[in-house]
VMD Tcl script that draws the C-alpha trace (Angstrom):
set ca {
  {57.00 15.20 8.55}
  {58.16 13.26 10.95}
  {60.68 10.61 10.52}
  {60.03 7.24 12.76}
  {62.99 8.41 14.82}
  {61.11 11.61 15.67}
  {63.27 14.04 13.15}
  {61.32 16.32 11.22}
  {61.52 17.98 8.15}
  {59.38 20.48 5.75}
  {58.24 18.99 2.63}
  {55.65 20.32 -0.26}
  {53.18 17.87 -1.24}
  {50.94 17.03 -3.79}
  {48.30 14.73 -2.80}
  {45.02 13.05 -3.90}
  {42.20 11.03 -1.81}
  {41.00 8.16 -3.68}
  {37.42 6.88 -2.84}
  {35.88 4.18 -3.89}
  {32.27 3.78 -2.38}
  {31.15 0.76 -4.45}
  {34.22 -1.56 -3.61}
  {32.91 -2.14 0.31}
  {29.56 -2.21 1.60}
  {28.88 0.13 4.30}
  {31.34 2.41 3.18}
  {33.13 4.92 5.50}
  {35.69 7.21 4.22}
  {37.71 7.18 7.51}
  {38.41 3.37 7.03}
  {37.87 2.81 3.30}
  {39.71 5.45 1.90}
  {43.44 5.54 0.15}
  {45.41 8.67 -0.51}
  {48.93 8.86 -2.55}
  {51.05 11.67 -4.30}
  {54.11 13.11 -4.00}
  {56.33 15.17 -1.46}
  {59.53 17.05 -2.12}
  {61.78 18.57 0.87}
  {61.74 22.14 1.15}
  {65.21 22.47 2.04}
  {68.03 20.94 0.03}
  {71.07 19.80 1.54}
  {69.37 19.35 5.13}
  {70.97 15.50 5.40}
  {67.45 14.25 5.23}
  {66.64 11.18 2.74}
  {63.01 10.30 1.90}
  {63.35 7.15 1.64}
  {63.96 6.85 5.35}
  {60.46 7.84 6.14}
  {59.23 3.80 6.37}
  {56.72 4.65 7.76}
  {56.79 8.62 7.94}
  {53.99 10.63 9.35}
  {52.58 13.52 7.12}
  {51.53 16.38 9.43}
  {49.69 19.01 8.14}
  {49.85 22.54 9.39}
  {46.18 22.22 10.77}
  {47.97 19.43 13.04}
  {45.96 16.44 11.28}
  {48.55 13.63 10.59}
  {48.43 10.12 8.60}
  {51.19 7.90 8.30}
  {52.81 6.98 5.03}
  {55.64 4.95 2.87}
  {57.61 6.82 0.88}
  {58.07 5.49 -2.76}
  {61.38 7.17 -4.01}
  {64.25 9.34 -2.53}
  {66.25 11.34 -1.51}
  {64.48 14.66 -1.65}
  {61.54 13.60 -3.70}
  {59.21 10.71 -3.70}
  {55.93 9.65 -4.08}
  {53.97 8.64 -1.02}
  {51.44 6.13 -0.55}
  {49.07 6.51 2.61}
  {48.73 4.55 4.98}
  {44.98 5.00 6.92}
  {42.97 7.99 6.59}
  {43.97 10.98 4.87}
  {45.20 14.05 6.80}
  {43.59 16.35 4.27}
  {40.27 16.89 2.80}
  {36.96 15.84 4.33}
  {37.69 12.26 4.87}
}
mol new
graphics top color blue
foreach p $ca { graphics top sphere $p radius 0.5 }
foreach p [lrange $ca 0 end-1] q [lrange $ca 1 end] { graphics top cylinder $p $q radius 0.2 }
display resetview
């Protein structure tokens, strides 16, 4: 993940994509999906606080990325995605 100041940290993530095709006329998963889950730092004692990810960028191993807000910290947090998910088919 990438913090607003450009600092990077490795995290393990458990994420879900929430789609509600009935909620929006002309549903497009790239514009109308939400995603959320949890993230945890993979290195303890690295001096990083997930609360500082406001917003952060979650970058997947394949290079896809999206902004998120951390909802806890310092080493484990819930996260709520902003925009299209950086995983799955969406």
